[in-house]
SERO-4910 file (N, C-alpha, C, O; in steps of 0.05 Angstrom, whole numbers):
BEGIN
 pado doro    nc1    nc2    nc3   cac1   cac2   cac3    cc1    cc2    cc3    oc1    oc2    oc3
  Val    A     73   -305     -5     69   -278    -16     39   -272    -16     24   -287    -28
  Gly    A     31   -251     -3      3   -244     -2     -5   -229    -28     12   -216    -40
  Thr    A    -30   -231    -34    -40   -217    -58    -65   -203    -50    -77   -207    -29
  Met    A    -74   -185    -68    -99   -171    -62   -122   -190    -63   -143   -185    -50
  Ala    A   -119   -213    -77   -140   -232    -78   -145   -245    -51   -168   -254    -45
  Ser    A   -126   -245    -33   -129   -257     -6   -140   -237     14   -141   -243     38
  Gln    A   -148   -213      5   -159   -193     23   -185   -202     34   -201   -216     21
  Ser    A   -191   -195     59   -215   -202     72   -240   -192     57   -240   -170     47
  Pro    A   -261   -209     55   -285   -200     42   -298   -176     56   -310   -159     43
  Val    A   -295   -174     82   -306   -152     97   -293   -126     87   -306   -106     83
  Lys    A   -266   -127     85   -251   -103     77   -258    -95     48   -257    -71     41
  Ser    A   -266   -114     32   -273   -108      4   -302    -98      2   -307    -81    -16
  Leu    A   -320   -106     19   -348    -99     16   -355    -74     32   -375    -60     25
  Val    A   -341    -67     52   -347    -44     68   -348    -18     52   -367     -2     55
  Pro    A   -329    -12     34   -330     12     18   -356     14      1   -368     35     -1
  Leu    A   -364     -9    -10   -389     -9    -26   -413     -3     -9   -431     12    -17
  Gly    A   -413    -14     15   -435     -9     34   -436     20     43   -458     31     45
  Ile    A   -413     32     47   -413     60     56   -423     78     34   -440     96     39
  Ile    A   -414     74      9   -424     90    -13   -454     86    -16   -468    106    -22
  Tyr    A   -463     62    -14   -492     56    -16   -508     71      6   -529     83      0
  Leu    A   -499     69     30   -513     82     52   -513    113     51   -532    126     59
  Leu    A   -491    124     40   -489    153     38   -499    165     12   -496    189      8
  Arg    A   -510    149     -5   -518    158    -32   -540    180    -31   -540    197    -49
  Gly    A   -556    181    -11   -578    200    -10   -571    226      5   -587    245      5
  Val    A   -547    227     17   -539    250     32   -525    270     14   -508    263     -2
  Asp    A   -534    296     16   -522    317     -1   -499    330     14   -504    347     31
  Phe    A   -475    322      7   -451    333     21   -442    359      7   -422    371     16
  Thr    A   -454    367    -14   -446    391    -28   -458    416    -16   -445    438    -16
  Thr    A   -482    415     -5   -496    438      6   -503    436     35   -506    457     48
  Asp    A   -507    412     45   -516    408     73   -492    410     92   -476    392     95
  Glu    A   -489    434    105   -466    439    123   -465    420    146   -443    413    155
  Thr    A   -488    412    157   -488    393    180   -477    366    172   -461    354    186
  Ala    A   -485    356    148   -475    331    138   -445    332    134   -430    313    141
  Ile    A   -435    354    123   -407    357    118   -391    358    144   -370    346    147
  Phe    A   -403    372    164   -390    373    190   -387    346    203   -365    338    212
  Tyr    A   -409    330    202   -407    303    214   -388    284    198   -375    268    210
  Leu    A   -388    287    172   -369    271    156   -340    278    163   -324    260    167
  Arg    A   -334    304    165   -307    313    172   -300    304    201   -278    295    206
  Ala    A   -319    307    219   -314    299    247   -308    269    248   -290    260    262
  Gly    A   -324    253    234   -320    224    234   -293    217    222   -279    199    231
  Phe    A   -286    231    200   -260    226    187   -237    232    206   -219    215    209
  Phe    A   -237    255    219   -215    262    237   -214    245    262   -193    239    272
  Leu    A   -238    236    271   -239    218    294   -227    191    287   -211    180    302
  Ala    A   -234    181    264   -224    155    255   -194    156    253   -180    137    260
  His    A   -183    178    241   -154    180    238   -140    185    265   -117    177    268
  Ala    A   -153    199    283   -141    203    309   -139    176    324   -119    170    336
  Ile    A   -160    160    322   -160    134    334   -138    116    322   -123    103    336
  Thr    A   -136    116    295   -116    100    281    -88    109    289    -71     92    294
  Leu    A    -84    135    289    -57    145    296    -50    139    325    -28    130    331
  Ala    A    -69    142    343    -65    136    371    -59    107    375    -40    100    390
  Leu    A    -74     89    363    -69     60    365    -42     53    353    -28     36    364
  Gly    A    -35     65    330    -10     60    318     14     68    336     33     53    339
  Leu    A     12     91    348     33    100    366     34     84    392     55     78    403
  Tyr    A     10     75    401      9     58    425     23     31    419     38     21    435
  Leu    A     17     20    395     29     -6    388     59     -2    385     75    -20    393
  Trp    A     67     20    373     96     25    369    110     26    397    132     16    400
  Ser    A     97     40    416    110     42    443    111     14    456    130      8    470
  Leu    A     90     -2    452     91    -29    463    113    -46    451    127    -60    465
  Val    A    116    -44    425    137    -59    411    165    -50    421    182    -67    426
  Lys    A    168    -24    423    194    -13    433    200    -22    461    223    -27    468
  Ser    A    180    -23    478    185    -30    506    190    -60    510    205    -68    528
  Lys    A    179    -78    493    183   -107    496    209   -116    486    221   -135    497
  Lys    A    219   -105    464    245   -113    452    247   -144    450    266   -156    461
  Asp    A    229   -156    435    229   -185    431    250   -192    410    247   -186    387
  Met    A    272   -204    419    295   -209    402    295   -237    389    316   -245    378
  Arg    A    273   -251    391    272   -277    377    274   -271    347    267   -249    338
  Thr    A    284   -290    332    287   -286    303    270   -305    287    262   -326    296
  Phe    A    266   -297    262    253   -315    242    266   -309    216    280   -289    212
  Thr    A    263   -328    197    275   -325    171    253   -324    150    236   -342    150
  Ala    A    254   -304    133    234   -302    111    249   -293     86    265   -274     87
  Asp    A    244   -306     64    257   -300     39    288   -300     42    301   -283     29
  Gly    A    298   -318     57    327   -321     61    340   -299     78    364   -298     79
  Lys    A    323   -283     91    334   -261    107    325   -264    136    301   -269    141
  Glu    A    344   -262    154    337   -265    182    330   -238    194    344   -218    189
  Glu    A    309   -237    211    300   -212    223    290   -218    251    279   -239    256
  Thr    A    293   -199    269    282   -203    296    253   -195    297    244   -179    280
  Phe    A    238   -206    316    210   -199    319    208   -169    324    190   -156    314
  His    A    226   -159    340    226   -131    348    228   -113    323    212    -94    320
  Asp    A    247   -118    306    251   -101    282    227   -103    264    217    -83    253
  His    A    217   -127    260    194   -132    242    169   -117    253    156   -103    238
  Asp    A    164   -121    278    140   -109    290    142    -78    292    123    -64    287
  Ala    A    166    -68    297    170    -39    299    166    -26    271    153     -5    269
  Arg    A    175    -40    250    171    -29    223    141    -28    216    132     -8    205
  His    A    126    -49    223     98    -49    217     82    -30    235     63    -17    225
  Ala    A     90    -26    260     77     -7    277     81     21    267     63     38    268
  Gln    A    105     27    259    111     54    248     96     58    222     87     80    216
  Gln    A     93     37    206     78     39    181     49     45    186     36     60    170
  Val    A     37     34    207      9     40    213      5     70    217    -14     82    206
  Ser    A     22     82    233     20    111    239     26    128    214     11    147    209
  Ser    A     47    121    199     53    137    176     32    134    154     26    154    140
  Asn    A     20    111    151     -2    107    132    -26    124    140    -40    136    123
  Ala    A    -32    126    166    -54    142    175    -50    172    168    -68    185    159
  Val    A    -26    181    172    -20    209    166    -21    215    136    -33    234    127
  Ile    A     -9    197    120     -8    201     91    -36    200     79    -44    217     63
  Thr    A    -52    180     87    -79    178     76    -97    202     85   -114    211     70
  Cys    A    -92    211    109   -107    234    119   -101    259    102   -119    274     95
  Leu    A    -75    263     96    -67    286     80    -78    285     52    -88    305     41
  Val    A    -77    261     40    -87    258     12   -118    263     12   -128    277     -6
  Ala    A   -132    251     30   -161    254     31   -169    283     36   -187    294     24
  Cys    A   -154    297     54   -160    325     59   -155    342     35   -171    360     29
  Phe    A   -134    336     21   -128    351     -4   -151    348    -24   -161    367    -36
  Leu    A   -159    323    -29   -181    317    -48   -207    331    -39   -222    341    -56
  His    A   -212    330    -13   -237    342     -3   -237    372     -4   -256    384    -14
  Phe    A   -216    385      6   -216    414      7   -210    427    -19   -218    450    -24
  Lys    A   -195    413    -37   -188    425    -63   -211    422    -83   -219    441    -96
  Trp    A   -223    398    -84   -243    392   -104   -270    384    -93   -288    376   -108
  Ala    A   -274    386    -67   -299    381    -53   -309    352    -56   -333    347    -56
  Tyr    A   -290    333    -59   -297    305    -60   -303    296    -31   -286    300    -14
  Trp    A   -325    284    -27   -331    274      0   -326    244      3   -322    234     25
  Gln    A   -326    229    -19   -322    200    -18   -296    191     -5   -297    173     11
  Pro    A   -273    205    -11   -249    196      3   -250    198     33   -239    181     47
  Leu    A   -264    218     43   -267    220     73   -281    196     84   -272    185    105
  Ala    A   -303    188     72   -318    166     82   -303    139     79   -302    123     97
  Leu    A   -293    135     55   -280    109     50   -254    106     65   -249     84     76
  Ile    A   -237    126     66   -212    123     80   -215    121    110   -199    108    124
  Ser    A   -236    133    121   -242    130    150   -247    101    156   -237     90    175
  Ala    A   -264     89    140   -271     61    145   -247     43    140   -242     24    156
  Gln    A   -232     47    119   -209     31    114   -188     33    136   -175     13    143
  Ala    A   -184     57    147   -165     61    168   -172     44    193   -155     31    204
  Leu    A   -197     44    200   -206     28    223   -206     -1    217   -201    -18    235
  Leu    A   -213     -9    192   -213    -37    185   -185    -49    185   -182    -74    187
  Gly    A   -165    -33    183   -137    -43    185   -132    -57    212   -114    -73    213
  Phe    A   -147    -50    232   -144    -63    258   -161    -88    260   -158   -104    280
  Val    A   -178    -93    241   -194   -118    240   -179   -139    224   -180   -163    231
  Asp    A   -166   -130    202   -152   -149    184   -127   -135    174   -128   -114    162
  Gly    A   -104   -147    179    -79   -136    170    -58   -135    191    -62   -145    213
  Pro    A    -35   -123    184    -13   -122    203    -20   -108    230    -10   -116    251
  Ala    A    -37    -88    229    -44    -74    254    -59    -93    272    -56    -92    297
  Asn    A    -76   -110    261    -91   -130    277    -72   -149    290    -75   -157    314
  Lys    A    -52   -158    275    -32   -177    285    -15   -165    307     -8   -178    327
  Leu    A     -8   -139    303      7   -125    324     -9   -122    349      1   -126    371
  Leu    A    -35   -116    346    -53   -114    369    -55   -140    384    -53   -140    409
  Arg    A    -58   -162    370    -60   -188    383    -34   -196    396    -34   -207    418
  Ala    A    -11   -190    383     14   -198    395     23   -182    419     32   -192    438
  His    A     19   -155    417     30   -138    438     10   -128    458     17   -126    482
  Ala    A    -14   -122    450    -34   -113    470    -48   -136    484    -54   -134    507
  Leu    A    -53   -158    469    -67   -181    480    -49   -203    489    -58   -222    502
  Gly    A    -23   -202    481     -4   -222    490     -6   -249    476      3   -268    487
  Arg    A    -18   -250    453    -21   -275    439      3   -280    421     17   -262    413
  Glu    A      7   -305    414     29   -313    396     19   -309    367     -2   -320    360
  Val    A     34   -294    351     27   -288    324     50   -296    306     73   -291    312
  Glu    A     44   -309    283     64   -318    264     76   -294    249     61   -276    241
  Arg    A    102   -294    246    116   -274    230    127   -287    206    133   -311    207
  Pro    A    130   -273    184    123   -245    178     93   -242    175     79   -261    169
  Phe    A     84   -218    179     56   -212    177     45   -213    149     22   -219    145
  Gly    A     62   -208    130     53   -208    102     67   -185     88     85   -172     99
  Pro    A     57   -179     64     70   -157     49     66   -130     63     47   -125     77
  Asp    A     86   -113     58     86    -86     70     65    -68     58     56    -49     71
  Gly    A     58    -72     33     40    -54     20     22    -69      1     22    -94      0
  Pro    A      6    -55    -14    -11    -69    -33      5    -84    -53     25    -75    -64
  Gln    A     -4   -109    -59     10   -126    -77     -6   -130   -102    -31   -128   -102
  Leu    A      7   -136   -124     -7   -142   -149    -20   -169   -147    -11   -186   -133
  Pro    A    -43   -172   -160    -55   -199   -161    -34   -218   -174    -18   -209   -190
  Ala    A    -36   -243   -168    -16   -263   -177    -14   -263   -207      8   -265   -218
  Trp    A    -36   -263   -221    -35   -264   -251    -22   -239   -262     -7   -241   -282
  Leu    A    -26   -216   -250    -14   -192   -260     16   -192   -254     32   -182   -270
  Asp    A     23   -202   -231     51   -205   -224     66   -223   -243     89   -218   -251
  Ala    A     53   -246   -251     65   -264   -270     69   -251   -297     89   -255   -310
  Lys    A     49   -235   -306     51   -221   -331     74   -201   -331     88   -197   -350
  Lys    A     77   -187   -308     98   -168   -305    125   -181   -308    143   -171   -322
  Lys    A    129   -204   -294    154   -219   -296    159   -228   -325    181   -227   -335
  Glu    A    138   -238   -338    140   -247   -366    149   -224   -384    166   -228   -402
  Leu    A    138   -201   -380    145   -177   -396    174   -170   -392    189   -164   -411
  Glu    A    183   -171   -366    211   -164   -360    230   -184   -373    251   -176   -383
  Glu    A    222   -210   -374    239   -230   -387    240   -225   -417    262   -228   -429
  Lys    A    218   -218   -429    218   -212   -458    235   -188   -464    250   -188   -484
  Lys    A    234   -167   -447    251   -144   -451    280   -151   -449    297   -142   -464
  Ala    A    287   -168   -429    315   -176   -425    325   -193   -449    348   -190   -457
  Asp    A    307   -210   -460    315   -226   -483    317   -208   -508    334   -213   -525
  Ala    A    300   -188   -510    300   -171   -534    323   -151   -534    331   -141   -555
  Ala    A    333   -144   -511    355   -124   -509    380   -132   -524    390   -115   -539
  Pro    A    390   -156   -520    415   -164   -536    409   -164   -566    427   -156   -581
  Thr    A    386   -173   -574    379   -174   -603    377   -146   -614    387   -141   -636
  Ala    A    365   -128   -599    362   -100   -608    390    -87   -611    394    -71   -629
  Ser    A    408    -92   -592    434    -80   -593    450    -90   -617    465    -75   -629
  Lys    A    447   -116   -623    461   -127   -647    450   -114   -672    465   -107   -690
  Glu    A    423   -112   -674    411    -99   -698    419    -70   -700    424    -60   -722
  Gly    A    421    -57   -677    430    -29   -677    458    -26   -687    465     -7   -701
  Ala    A    475    -45   -679    503    -44   -688    505    -49   -718    521    -36   -732
  Lys    A    488    -68   -728    488    -73   -757    479    -49   -773    491    -41   -793
  Ser    A    457    -36   -763    446    -13   -778    465     10   -777    467     25   -796
  Ser    A    479     14   -754    498     36   -752    522     31   -770    533     49   -782
  Gly    A    529      5   -773    551     -2   -791    544      3   -820    560     12   -836
  Ser    A    519     -3   -828    510      2   -855    508     32   -860    512     41   -883
  Asn    A    500     47   -840    498     76   -843    526     88   -848    529    107   -863
  Lys    A    547     77   -834    574     86   -838    583     81   -866    597     97   -879
  Lys    A    576     56   -876    584     49   -903    571     67   -924    584     75   -943
  Ser    A    545     74   -920    531     91   -939    543    120   -938    544    133   -958
  Ala    A    551    128   -914    563    155   -911    590    156   -925    597    176   -938
  Lys    A    606    134   -924    632    132   -937    628    132   -968    643    145   -982
  Ser    A    608    118   -977    603    117  -1006    594    144  -1016    600    151  -1039
  Lys    A    579    159  -1000    571    186  -1009    594    204  -1010    596    221  -1028
  Lys    A    613    202   -992    638    218   -992    655    212  -1017    667    230  -1029
  Ala    A    656    187  -1024    672    178  -1047    661    190  -1073    676    196  -1091
  Glu    A    635    193  -1074    622    204  -1099    629    233  -1100    621    247  -1119
***
């Protein structure tokens, strides 16, 4: 199970570097800077979407029917790779729409810069990189690629499971107490009627 802690240091440091490099640029009034930022954003997403669709077409054309087992479930390489290739393209579209909304609605420029870099970095580290190596370069890549989406850090995941267990243990106790209290309420209602 992958965690956010296993994320590449490059992928973690690039957003900080981008914000640091762009700190002196005024994106609120400088129309030229805004134009270049928007152009870079749409170019990065066009590249990401094109690569995602290209990978998806490669996966569909190869139809690799070898199987692997993960978490007790058997899956073909083709199905696994097709799902991840489709996810690359859909993530590009969704993040593009969210960033555009934030930028055009509230004039935030940071999402345009950060999401552009993150979209392209997905081909350096992550499922898109593994798809590229397996299908475009013809290399052997281990499946499964890893989690489909962002995962909780291991300690937070353990806390979540612990909380769920506490809730499950507390539920039968709470229902017994609720039954006792409702029974005592019925008794008090009967005694009031008797008076």
